[in-house]
Structures are given as structure tokens and as C-alpha cells.
Biopython code that builds the backbone (N, CA, C, O; Angstrom):
import numpy as np
from Bio.PDB.StructureBuilder import StructureBuilder

atoms = [
    (1, "MET", "N", (124.453, 56.583, 55.940)),
    (1, "MET", "CA", (123.268, 56.463, 56.707)),
    (1, "MET", "C", (124.146, 56.213, 58.213)),
    (1, "MET", "O", (123.678, 56.764, 59.209)),
    (2, "LYS", "N", (125.371, 55.408, 58.358)),
    (2, "LYS", "CA", (125.827, 55.645, 59.931)),
    (2, "LYS", "C", (126.323, 56.798, 60.072)),
    (2, "LYS", "O", (126.369, 57.077, 61.270)),
    (3, "LYS", "N", (126.761, 57.693, 59.352)),
    (3, "LYS", "CA", (127.241, 59.078, 59.261)),
    (3, "LYS", "C", (125.953, 60.132, 60.229)),
    (3, "LYS", "O", (125.959, 60.857, 61.223)),
    (4, "LEU", "N", (125.023, 59.679, 59.270)),
    (4, "LEU", "CA", (123.788, 60.636, 59.745)),
    (4, "LEU", "C", (123.601, 60.136, 61.075)),
    (4, "LEU", "O", (123.817, 60.855, 62.051)),
    (5, "LEU", "N", (123.243, 59.037, 61.168)),
    (5, "LEU", "CA", (122.676, 58.228, 62.753)),
    (5, "LEU", "C", (123.890, 58.817, 63.598)),
    (5, "LEU", "O", (123.547, 59.481, 64.576)),
    (6, "GLY", "N", (125.457, 58.656, 63.340)),
    (6, "GLY", "CA", (126.017, 59.220, 64.182)),
    (6, "GLY", "C", (125.953, 60.706, 64.404)),
    (6, "GLY", "O", (126.462, 61.131, 65.441)),
    (7, "VAL", "N", (125.381, 61.572, 63.550)),
    (7, "VAL", "CA", (124.819, 62.848, 63.852)),
    (7, "VAL", "C", (123.594, 63.193, 64.737)),
    (7, "VAL", "O", (123.520, 63.915, 65.731)),
    (8, "LEU", "N", (122.740, 62.531, 64.144)),
    (8, "LEU", "CA", (121.290, 62.722, 64.820)),
    (8, "LEU", "C", (120.840, 61.990, 66.275)),
    (8, "LEU", "O", (119.820, 62.234, 66.920)),
    (9, "LEU", "N", (122.015, 60.921, 66.633)),
    (9, "LEU", "CA", (121.894, 60.120, 67.972)),
    (9, "LEU", "C", (122.003, 61.114, 68.976)),
    (9, "LEU", "O", (121.097, 61.361, 69.773)),
    (10, "PRO", "N", (123.405, 61.846, 68.941)),
    (10, "PRO", "CA", (123.790, 62.846, 69.880)),
    (10, "PRO", "C", (122.868, 63.702, 70.335)),
    (10, "PRO", "O", (122.386, 63.877, 71.454)),
    (11, "VAL", "N", (122.655, 64.335, 69.035)),
    (11, "VAL", "CA", (121.456, 65.251, 69.135)),
    (11, "VAL", "C", (120.354, 65.358, 69.866)),
    (11, "VAL", "O", (119.987, 66.298, 70.571)),
    (12, "VAL", "N", (119.727, 64.092, 69.605)),
    (12, "VAL", "CA", (118.184, 63.432, 70.177)),
    (12, "VAL", "C", (118.679, 63.390, 71.591)),
    (12, "VAL", "O", (118.369, 64.244, 72.421)),
    (13, "ALA", "N", (119.576, 62.213, 71.873)),
    (13, "ALA", "CA", (120.041, 62.122, 73.185)),
    (13, "ALA", "C", (119.888, 63.441, 74.111)),
    (13, "ALA", "O", (119.196, 63.430, 75.129)),
    (14, "ALA", "N", (120.635, 64.638, 73.638)),
    (14, "ALA", "CA", (120.812, 65.721, 74.130)),
    (14, "ALA", "C", (119.739, 66.683, 74.460)),
    (14, "ALA", "O", (119.684, 67.505, 75.374)),
    (15, "LEU", "N", (118.866, 66.396, 73.484)),
    (15, "LEU", "CA", (117.687, 67.261, 73.455)),
    (15, "LEU", "C", (116.613, 66.413, 74.605)),
    (15, "LEU", "O", (115.849, 67.053, 75.327)),
    (16, "LEU", "N", (116.686, 65.007, 74.638)),
    (16, "LEU", "CA", (115.922, 64.456, 75.597)),
    (16, "LEU", "C", (116.294, 64.721, 77.309)),
    (16, "LEU", "O", (115.618, 64.972, 78.307)),
    (17, "SER", "N", (117.803, 64.506, 77.014)),
    (17, "SER", "CA", (118.119, 64.822, 78.682)),
    (17, "SER", "C", (118.270, 66.494, 78.952)),
    (17, "SER", "O", (118.325, 66.825, 80.137)),
    (18, "ALA", "N", (118.339, 67.555, 77.942)),
    (18, "ALA", "CA", (117.771, 68.816, 78.376)),
    (18, "ALA", "C", (116.517, 68.978, 78.836)),
    (18, "ALA", "O", (116.243, 69.815, 79.695)),
    (19, "ASN", "N", (115.601, 68.136, 78.263)),
    (19, "ASN", "CA", (113.801, 68.481, 78.309)),
    (19, "ASN", "C", (113.774, 67.918, 79.975)),
    (19, "ASN", "O", (113.259, 68.626, 80.839)),
    (20, "ALA", "N", (114.383, 66.580, 80.310)),
    (20, "ALA", "CA", (114.550, 66.000, 81.465)),
    (20, "ALA", "C", (114.961, 66.997, 82.708)),
    (20, "ALA", "O", (114.370, 66.916, 83.784)),
    (21, "HIS", "N", (115.809, 67.756, 82.525)),
    (21, "HIS", "CA", (116.064, 68.613, 83.040)),
    (21, "HIS", "C", (115.367, 70.058, 83.512)),
    (21, "HIS", "O", (115.532, 70.732, 84.529)),
    (22, "ALA", "N", (114.629, 70.221, 82.494)),
    (22, "ALA", "CA", (113.670, 71.538, 82.747)),
    (22, "ALA", "C", (112.541, 71.117, 83.222)),
    (22, "ALA", "O", (111.642, 71.923, 83.463)),
    (23, "ALA", "N", (112.404, 69.875, 83.423)),
    (23, "ALA", "CA", (110.933, 69.841, 84.056)),
    (23, "ALA", "C", (110.795, 69.925, 85.615)),
    (23, "ALA", "O", (111.499, 69.233, 86.351)),
    (24, "PRO", "N", (110.123, 70.553, 85.949)),
    (24, "PRO", "CA", (109.928, 71.120, 87.507)),
    (24, "PRO", "C", (109.880, 69.722, 88.085)),
    (24, "PRO", "O", (109.389, 68.785, 87.455)),
    (25, "CYS", "N", (110.416, 69.594, 89.334)),
    (25, "CYS", "CA", (111.082, 68.744, 90.247)),
    (25, "CYS", "C", (110.089, 69.058, 91.508)),
    (25, "CYS", "O", (110.208, 68.220, 92.402)),
    (26, "GLY", "N", (109.533, 69.660, 91.660)),
    (26, "GLY", "CA", (108.338, 69.878, 92.711)),
    (26, "GLY", "C", (109.026, 71.109, 93.674)),
    (26, "GLY", "O", (109.078, 72.252, 93.220)),
    (27, "LYS", "N", (109.652, 70.734, 95.300)),
    (27, "LYS", "CA", (109.984, 71.768, 95.987)),
    (27, "LYS", "C", (111.800, 72.196, 95.558)),
    (27, "LYS", "O", (112.779, 71.518, 95.244)),
    (28, "THR", "N", (111.678, 72.900, 95.655)),
    (28, "THR", "CA", (113.308, 73.801, 95.593)),
    (28, "THR", "C", (114.100, 73.390, 96.895)),
    (28, "THR", "O", (113.630, 72.646, 97.755)),
    (29, "ARG", "N", (115.189, 73.884, 96.935)),
    (29, "ARG", "CA", (116.121, 73.723, 98.084)),
    (29, "ARG", "C", (115.656, 74.825, 99.012)),
    (29, "ARG", "O", (115.663, 74.562, 100.215)),
    (30, "ALA", "N", (115.320, 75.825, 98.686)),
    (30, "ALA", "CA", (114.302, 77.372, 99.273)),
    (30, "ALA", "C", (113.195, 76.727, 99.650)),
    (30, "ALA", "O", (112.781, 77.190, 100.713)),
    (31, "ASP", "N", (112.592, 75.926, 99.269)),
    (31, "ASP", "CA", (111.253, 75.346, 100.070)),
    (31, "ASP", "C", (111.626, 74.500, 100.982)),
    (31, "ASP", "O", (111.173, 74.791, 102.089)),
    (32, "VAL", "N", (112.246, 73.609, 100.956)),
    (32, "VAL", "CA", (112.991, 72.470, 101.986)),
    (32, "VAL", "C", (113.557, 73.333, 103.233)),
    (32, "VAL", "O", (113.294, 73.135, 104.419)),
    (33, "ARG", "N", (114.214, 74.117, 102.811)),
    (33, "ARG", "CA", (114.637, 75.022, 104.090)),
    (33, "ARG", "C", (113.792, 75.827, 104.847)),
    (33, "ARG", "O", (113.928, 76.017, 106.056)),
    (34, "ALA", "N", (112.736, 76.404, 103.993)),
    (34, "ALA", "CA", (111.749, 77.293, 104.892)),
    (34, "ALA", "C", (111.149, 76.300, 105.789)),
    (34, "ALA", "O", (110.962, 76.502, 106.989)),
    (35, "GLU", "N", (110.799, 75.016, 105.045)),
    (35, "GLU", "CA", (110.032, 73.997, 105.944)),
    (35, "GLU", "C", (111.063, 73.703, 107.157)),
    (35, "GLU", "O", (110.361, 73.339, 108.100)),
    (36, "ILE", "N", (112.049, 73.703, 107.436)),
    (36, "ILE", "CA", (112.989, 72.939, 108.225)),
    (36, "ILE", "C", (112.751, 74.317, 109.227)),
    (36, "ILE", "O", (112.201, 74.056, 110.297)),
    (37, "VAL", "N", (113.014, 75.377, 109.052)),
    (37, "VAL", "CA", (113.146, 76.659, 109.517)),
    (37, "VAL", "C", (111.751, 76.877, 110.468)),
    (37, "VAL", "O", (111.743, 77.220, 111.650)),
    (38, "ALA", "N", (110.579, 76.578, 109.611)),
    (38, "ALA", "CA", (109.308, 76.322, 110.409)),
    (38, "ALA", "C", (109.011, 75.532, 111.205)),
    (38, "ALA", "O", (108.315, 75.870, 112.163)),
    (39, "LEU", "N", (109.485, 74.140, 111.033)),
    (39, "LEU", "CA", (109.651, 73.169, 112.250)),
    (39, "LEU", "C", (110.053, 73.457, 113.376)),
    (39, "LEU", "O", (109.417, 73.294, 114.417)),
    (40, "GLU", "N", (111.578, 74.091, 113.227)),
    (40, "GLU", "CA", (112.000, 74.223, 114.597)),
    (40, "GLU", "C", (111.833, 75.324, 115.492)),
    (40, "GLU", "O", (112.340, 75.464, 116.605)),
    (41, "ALA", "N", (110.522, 76.625, 114.439)),
    (41, "ALA", "CA", (110.126, 77.490, 115.184)),
    (41, "ALA", "C", (109.037, 76.768, 115.903)),
    (41, "ALA", "O", (108.623, 77.371, 116.894)),
    (42, "ALA", "N", (108.354, 75.382, 115.589)),
    (42, "ALA", "CA", (107.296, 74.889, 116.132)),
    (42, "ALA", "C", (107.955, 74.127, 117.061)),
    (42, "ALA", "O", (107.183, 73.427, 117.716)),
    (43, "GLY", "N", (109.005, 74.029, 117.319)),
    (43, "GLY", "CA", (109.739, 73.301, 118.325)),
    (43, "GLY", "C", (110.298, 71.900, 118.155)),
    (43, "GLY", "O", (110.355, 70.961, 118.950)),
    (44, "TRP", "N", (110.679, 72.019, 116.942)),
    (44, "TRP", "CA", (110.845, 70.550, 116.494)),
    (44, "TRP", "C", (112.577, 70.906, 116.395)),
    (44, "TRP", "O", (112.988, 71.927, 115.844)),
    (45, "ASN", "N", (113.451, 69.912, 117.005)),
    (45, "ASN", "CA", (114.935, 70.203, 116.995)),
    (45, "ASN", "C", (115.769, 68.971, 116.165)),
    (45, "ASN", "O", (115.911, 67.885, 116.726)),
    (46, "PRO", "N", (116.265, 69.178, 114.915)),
    (46, "PRO", "CA", (116.704, 68.189, 114.264)),
    (46, "PRO", "C", (117.830, 67.746, 114.913)),
    (46, "PRO", "O", (117.996, 66.561, 114.626)),
    (47, "ALA", "N", (118.584, 68.107, 115.572)),
    (47, "ALA", "CA", (119.744, 67.722, 116.699)),
    (47, "ALA", "C", (119.498, 66.878, 117.772)),
    (47, "ALA", "O", (120.371, 66.140, 118.230)),
    (48, "ASP", "N", (118.478, 66.933, 118.160)),
    (48, "ASP", "CA", (117.713, 66.064, 119.376)),
    (48, "ASP", "C", (118.196, 64.309, 118.947)),
    (48, "ASP", "O", (118.000, 63.827, 117.831)),
    (49, "ASN", "N", (118.599, 63.844, 119.669)),
    (49, "ASN", "CA", (118.852, 62.512, 119.773)),
    (49, "ASN", "C", (117.442, 61.955, 120.425)),
    (49, "ASN", "O", (117.314, 61.473, 121.550)),
    (50, "ASP", "N", (116.086, 62.207, 119.106)),
    (50, "ASP", "CA", (114.929, 61.934, 119.634)),
    (50, "ASP", "C", (114.411, 60.780, 119.789)),
    (50, "ASP", "O", (114.223, 60.201, 118.718)),
    (51, "MET", "N", (114.033, 60.083, 120.920)),
    (51, "MET", "CA", (113.430, 58.563, 120.416)),
    (51, "MET", "C", (111.756, 58.718, 120.352)),
    (51, "MET", "O", (110.901, 57.912, 120.716)),
    (52, "ASN", "N", (111.606, 60.041, 119.759)),
    (52, "ASN", "CA", (110.003, 59.878, 119.353)),
    (52, "ASN", "C", (109.882, 61.008, 118.159)),
    (52, "ASN", "O", (109.241, 62.053, 118.053)),
    (53, "TYR", "N", (110.906, 60.219, 117.218)),
    (53, "TYR", "CA", (111.254, 60.953, 116.163)),
    (53, "TYR", "C", (110.079, 61.315, 115.495)),
    (53, "TYR", "O", (109.688, 62.475, 115.362)),
    (54, "PRO", "N", (109.369, 60.041, 114.963)),
    (54, "PRO", "CA", (108.023, 60.636, 114.037)),
    (54, "PRO", "C", (107.170, 61.618, 115.004)),
    (54, "PRO", "O", (106.955, 62.767, 114.617)),
    (55, "ASP", "N", (106.682, 61.175, 116.259)),
    (55, "ASP", "CA", (106.019, 62.346, 116.793)),
    (55, "ASP", "C", (106.295, 63.453, 116.701)),
    (55, "ASP", "O", (105.788, 64.221, 115.883)),
    (56, "SER", "N", (107.133, 63.737, 117.507)),
    (56, "SER", "CA", (107.837, 65.143, 117.824)),
    (56, "SER", "C", (107.814, 65.936, 116.432)),
    (56, "SER", "O", (107.597, 67.148, 116.453)),
    (57, "ILE", "N", (108.066, 65.175, 115.059)),
    (57, "ILE", "CA", (107.832, 66.025, 113.952)),
    (57, "ILE", "C", (106.526, 66.360, 113.359)),
    (57, "ILE", "O", (106.099, 67.373, 112.805)),
    (58, "ARG", "N", (105.943, 65.039, 113.682)),
    (58, "ARG", "CA", (104.216, 65.286, 113.365)),
    (58, "ARG", "C", (103.857, 66.496, 114.209)),
    (58, "ARG", "O", (103.345, 67.490, 113.695)),
    (59, "ASP", "N", (104.097, 66.420, 115.358)),
    (59, "ASP", "CA", (103.450, 67.607, 116.471)),
    (59, "ASP", "C", (103.555, 68.777, 115.779)),
    (59, "ASP", "O", (102.681, 69.496, 115.295)),
    (60, "ALA", "N", (104.758, 68.870, 115.798)),
    (60, "ALA", "CA", (105.256, 70.167, 115.127)),
    (60, "ALA", "C", (104.738, 70.603, 113.690)),
    (60, "ALA", "O", (104.553, 71.759, 113.307)),
    (61, "GLN", "N", (104.566, 69.560, 113.060)),
    (61, "GLN", "CA", (103.617, 69.897, 111.535)),
    (61, "GLN", "C", (102.397, 70.475, 111.955)),
    (61, "GLN", "O", (101.970, 71.531, 111.488)),
    (62, "HIS", "N", (101.598, 69.546, 113.168)),
    (62, "HIS", "CA", (100.357, 69.705, 113.566)),
    (62, "HIS", "C", (100.142, 71.488, 114.162)),
    (62, "HIS", "O", (99.165, 72.220, 114.008)),
    (63, "ARG", "N", (101.390, 71.756, 114.825)),
    (63, "ARG", "CA", (101.216, 72.833, 115.169)),
    (63, "ARG", "C", (101.277, 74.025, 114.392)),
    (63, "ARG", "O", (100.666, 75.042, 114.720)),
    (64, "ILE", "N", (101.915, 73.949, 113.482)),
    (64, "ILE", "CA", (102.214, 74.910, 112.141)),
    (64, "ILE", "C", (100.741, 74.875, 111.747)),
    (64, "ILE", "O", (99.956, 75.805, 111.935)),
    (65, "ALA", "N", (100.428, 73.621, 111.140)),
    (65, "ALA", "CA", (99.132, 73.783, 110.509)),
    (65, "ALA", "C", (97.842, 74.393, 111.262)),
    (65, "ALA", "O", (97.055, 75.072, 110.603)),
    (66, "ALA", "N", (97.627, 74.175, 112.548)),
    (66, "ALA", "CA", (97.044, 74.927, 113.508)),
    (66, "ALA", "C", (97.442, 76.555, 113.170)),
    (66, "ALA", "O", (96.493, 77.272, 112.849)),
    (67, "LYS", "N", (98.362, 76.972, 113.209)),
    (67, "LYS", "CA", (98.810, 78.366, 113.037)),
    (67, "LYS", "C", (98.466, 79.133, 112.028)),
    (67, "LYS", "O", (98.254, 80.345, 111.996)),
    (68, "GLN", "N", (98.413, 78.034, 110.898)),
    (68, "GLN", "CA", (98.041, 78.560, 109.486)),
    (68, "GLN", "C", (96.551, 78.445, 109.356)),
    (68, "GLN", "O", (95.883, 79.161, 108.610)),
    (69, "SER", "N", (96.082, 77.517, 110.113)),
    (69, "SER", "CA", (94.402, 77.651, 109.916)),
    (69, "SER", "C", (93.717, 78.646, 110.549)),
    (69, "SER", "O", (92.588, 78.970, 110.180)),
    (70, "GLN", "N", (94.438, 79.311, 111.719)),
    (70, "GLN", "CA", (93.669, 80.342, 112.324)),
    (70, "GLN", "C", (93.191, 81.422, 111.302)),
    (70, "GLN", "O", (93.732, 81.704, 110.233)),
    (71, "PRO", "N", (92.137, 81.933, 111.813)),
    (71, "PRO", "CA", (92.114, 83.270, 111.038)),
    (71, "PRO", "C", (93.064, 84.627, 111.181)),
    (71, "PRO", "O", (93.277, 84.944, 112.351)),
    (72, "GLN", "N", (93.555, 85.318, 110.355)),
    (72, "GLN", "CA", (94.457, 86.348, 110.789)),
    (72, "GLN", "C", (93.423, 87.693, 111.212)),
    (72, "GLN", "O", (92.380, 87.990, 110.628)),
    (73, "VAL", "N", (93.879, 88.224, 112.096)),
    (73, "VAL", "CA", (93.029, 89.248, 112.655)),
    (73, "VAL", "C", (94.295, 90.233, 112.449)),
    (73, "VAL", "O", (95.473, 90.078, 112.770)),
    (74, "PRO", "N", (93.554, 91.434, 111.721)),
    (74, "PRO", "CA", (94.631, 92.476, 111.364)),
    (74, "PRO", "C", (94.935, 93.031, 112.719)),
    (74, "PRO", "O", (94.336, 92.843, 113.779)),
    (75, "ALA", "N", (96.008, 93.766, 112.457)),
    (75, "ALA", "CA", (96.234, 94.679, 113.696)),
    (75, "ALA", "C", (95.905, 95.903, 113.996)),
    (75, "ALA", "O", (95.672, 96.741, 113.124)),
    (76, "ALA", "N", (95.840, 96.183, 115.446)),
    (76, "ALA", "CA", (95.107, 97.673, 115.559)),
    (76, "ALA", "C", (95.449, 98.743, 114.965)),
    (76, "ALA", "O", (96.601, 99.095, 115.218)),
    (77, "GLY", "N", (94.798, 99.474, 114.177)),
    (77, "GLY", "CA", (95.028, 100.426, 113.206)),
    (77, "GLY", "C", (95.322, 100.399, 111.849)),
    (77, "GLY", "O", (95.686, 101.353, 111.162)),
    (78, "ALA", "N", (95.094, 98.934, 111.410)),
    (78, "ALA", "CA", (95.558, 98.515, 110.167)),
    (78, "ALA", "C", (94.352, 98.613, 109.295)),
    (78, "ALA", "O", (93.280, 98.301, 109.813)),
    (79, "SER", "N", (94.364, 99.021, 107.979)),
    (79, "SER", "CA", (93.607, 99.277, 106.979)),
    (79, "SER", "C", (93.052, 97.967, 106.572)),
    (79, "SER", "O", (93.841, 97.032, 106.435)),
    (80, "CYS", "N", (91.543, 97.755, 106.323)),
    (80, "CYS", "CA", (90.986, 96.573, 105.871)),
    (80, "CYS", "C", (90.405, 96.695, 104.215)),
    (80, "CYS", "O", (89.698, 95.926, 103.564)),
    (81, "GLY", "N", (91.104, 98.148, 103.827)),
    (81, "GLY", "CA", (90.554, 98.142, 102.613)),
    (81, "GLY", "C", (89.508, 99.149, 102.717)),
    (81, "GLY", "O", (89.018, 99.359, 101.607)),
    (82, "ALA", "N", (89.052, 99.759, 103.525)),
    (82, "ALA", "CA", (87.703, 100.354, 103.828)),
    (82, "ALA", "C", (88.090, 102.046, 103.797)),
    (82, "ALA", "O", (88.934, 102.365, 104.635)),
    (83, "TYR", "N", (87.754, 102.756, 103.238)),
    (83, "TYR", "CA", (88.356, 104.389, 103.391)),
    (83, "TYR", "C", (87.439, 105.384, 103.956)),
    (83, "TYR", "O", (87.802, 106.553, 104.090)),
]
sb = StructureBuilder()
sb.init_structure("model")
sb.init_model(0)
sb.init_chain("A")
sb.init_seg("    ")
for serial, (resi, resn, name, xyz) in enumerate(atoms, 1):
    if name == "N":
        sb.init_residue(resn, " ", resi, " ")
    sb.init_atom(name, np.array(xyz, "f"), 0.0, 1.0, " ", f" {name:<3s}", serial, name[0])
structure = sb.get_structure()
């Protein structure tokens, strides 16, 4: 019985830990990096010694959201699917 338990316990522990690592964790490193790049493009500078930190990053987030909510107008000469 002890041998069986000694063999099964590590196997079960390995399966459980493998399953925990396989679960999606939300954002990837690339997702976070893309958000930082977008915030910097919207005027936020993480290197600033900014006394208004929460407000400055929120302002950049609002600028990004406003830009994304604007309707996208096709460029001149671009096809909109009509032939």
C-alpha cells in the first residue's frame, strides 16, 4: 500500500501542477508590451518623475480609447468590397 501511494502521489501531483500551468493566465508579455507602446504613443512616459502619475496614465488611456472608438474611414482609392 505504501509503495502504491509512493508511486501515485507524485504522479497525481505532477498532473495537477501541469494542469495549473496550462491554464490561460490572461495577458501575455507581448500584450503588456503592446499596451505600454500604445500608452507611450499617446503621450505617457513611464520614465517621467510624474507627480500626476495616476492622472497622466488615465489621460493616455482615454486618448487611446477615443482614437479606437472613432469610425475608421477608408483611405482614398481603397476598396470597400464593392466591385
